[in-house]
C-alpha positions as YAML, in Angstrom:
chain: A
units: angstrom
residues:
- id: 1
  name: MET
  ca: [55.49, -150.18, 294.16]
- id: 2
  name: ALA
  ca: [53.22, -150.76, 296.95]
- id: 3
  name: THR
  ca: [50.48, -149.35, 294.82]
- id: 4
  name: LEU
  ca: [50.93, -152.13, 292.36]
- id: 5
  name: ASN
  ca: [50.78, -154.76, 294.94]
- id: 6
  name: SER
  ca: [54.36, -155.91, 294.47]
- id: 7
  name: PRO
  ca: [56.96, -155.91, 297.14]
- id: 8
  name: GLY
  ca: [59.63, -153.41, 297.24]
- id: 9
  name: MET
  ca: [63.47, -153.92, 296.82]
- id: 10
  name: SER
  ca: [65.47, -154.30, 299.96]
- id: 11
  name: GLN
  ca: [68.29, -151.87, 300.50]
- id: 12
  name: PRO
  ca: [70.99, -154.70, 300.19]
- id: 13
  name: THR
  ca: [69.63, -156.04, 296.99]
- id: 14
  name: TYR
  ca: [69.31, -152.25, 295.58]
- id: 15
  name: SER
  ca: [72.97, -151.84, 296.69]
- id: 16
  name: SER
  ca: [74.20, -154.81, 295.07]
- id: 17
  name: ILE
  ca: [72.44, -154.19, 291.79]
- id: 18
  name: GLU
  ca: [73.69, -150.62, 291.63]
- id: 19
  name: GLN
  ca: [77.29, -151.79, 292.39]
- id: 20
  name: GLU
  ca: [76.98, -154.20, 289.47]
- id: 21
  name: ILE
  ca: [75.58, -151.56, 287.11]
- id: 22
  name: GLY
  ca: [78.53, -149.11, 288.19]
- id: 23
  name: ASP
  ca: [81.07, -151.82, 287.61]
- id: 24
  name: LEU
  ca: [79.80, -152.49, 284.16]
- id: 25
  name: TRP
  ca: [79.57, -148.68, 283.46]
- id: 26
  name: GLY
  ca: [83.08, -148.13, 284.44]
- id: 27
  name: ASP
  ca: [84.20, -150.74, 282.11]
- id: 28
  name: VAL
  ca: [82.34, -149.37, 279.33]
- id: 29
  name: VAL
  ca: [83.82, -145.88, 280.09]
- id: 30
  name: GLN
  ca: [87.45, -147.11, 280.32]
- id: 31
  name: GLU
  ca: [87.19, -148.92, 277.10]
- id: 32
  name: ASP
  ca: [85.89, -145.80, 275.45]
- id: 33
  name: LEU
  ca: [88.46, -143.50, 276.93]
- id: 34
  name: LEU
  ca: [91.26, -145.91, 275.92]
- id: 35
  name: ALA
  ca: [90.02, -146.06, 272.16]
- id: 36
  name: ALA
  ca: [89.75, -142.33, 272.12]
- id: 37
  name: GLY
  ca: [93.24, -141.92, 273.45]
- id: 38
  name: ALA
  ca: [94.53, -144.42, 270.75]
- id: 39
  name: GLU
  ca: [92.91, -142.52, 268.13]
- id: 40
  name: GLU
  ca: [94.24, -139.21, 269.22]
- id: 41
  name: ARG
  ca: [97.67, -140.77, 269.32]
- id: 42
  name: ARG
  ca: [97.20, -142.18, 265.81]
- id: 43
  name: ILE
  ca: [96.16, -138.73, 264.59]
- id: 44
  name: ALA
  ca: [99.00, -136.99, 266.45]
- id: 45
  name: ILE
  ca: [101.80, -139.33, 265.04]
- id: 46
  name: GLY
  ca: [100.26, -139.12, 261.50]
- id: 47
  name: SER
  ca: [100.24, -135.15, 261.78]
- id: 48
  name: ARG
  ca: [103.89, -135.01, 262.78]
- id: 49
  name: VAL
  ca: [104.75, -137.31, 259.98]
- id: 50
  name: HIS
  ca: [102.70, -135.15, 257.43]
- id: 51
  name: ALA
  ca: [104.61, -132.02, 258.80]
- id: 52
  name: TRP
  ca: [108.08, -133.71, 258.56]
- id: 53
  name: ILE
  ca: [107.35, -134.84, 255.04]
- id: 54
  name: THR
  ca: [106.09, -131.33, 254.07]
- id: 55
  name: LEU
  ca: [109.23, -129.83, 255.57]
- id: 56
  name: GLN
  ca: [111.34, -131.97, 253.79]
- id: 57
  name: ILE
  ca: [109.61, -131.19, 250.37]
- id: 58
  name: TYR
  ca: [109.83, -127.43, 251.22]
- id: 59
  name: HIS
  ca: [113.62, -127.64, 251.87]
- id: 60
  name: ARG
  ca: [114.38, -129.61, 248.77]
- id: 61
  name: ARG
  ca: [112.75, -126.79, 246.57]
- id: 62
  name: TRP
  ca: [115.37, -124.25, 247.90]
...
């Protein structure tokens, strides 16, 4: 930055910004992981219900 005639960023300022970005990033990742887990759960429950229904239909045929 010195070549642009602008002051550099102090280490405490940089660390503060880095921490804030890290916290925000962590929140976004956590939200995405929770959403993905909920979707996986929904799919798993749906597939178990589908398998149970299929099994019931199969047994009624015999």
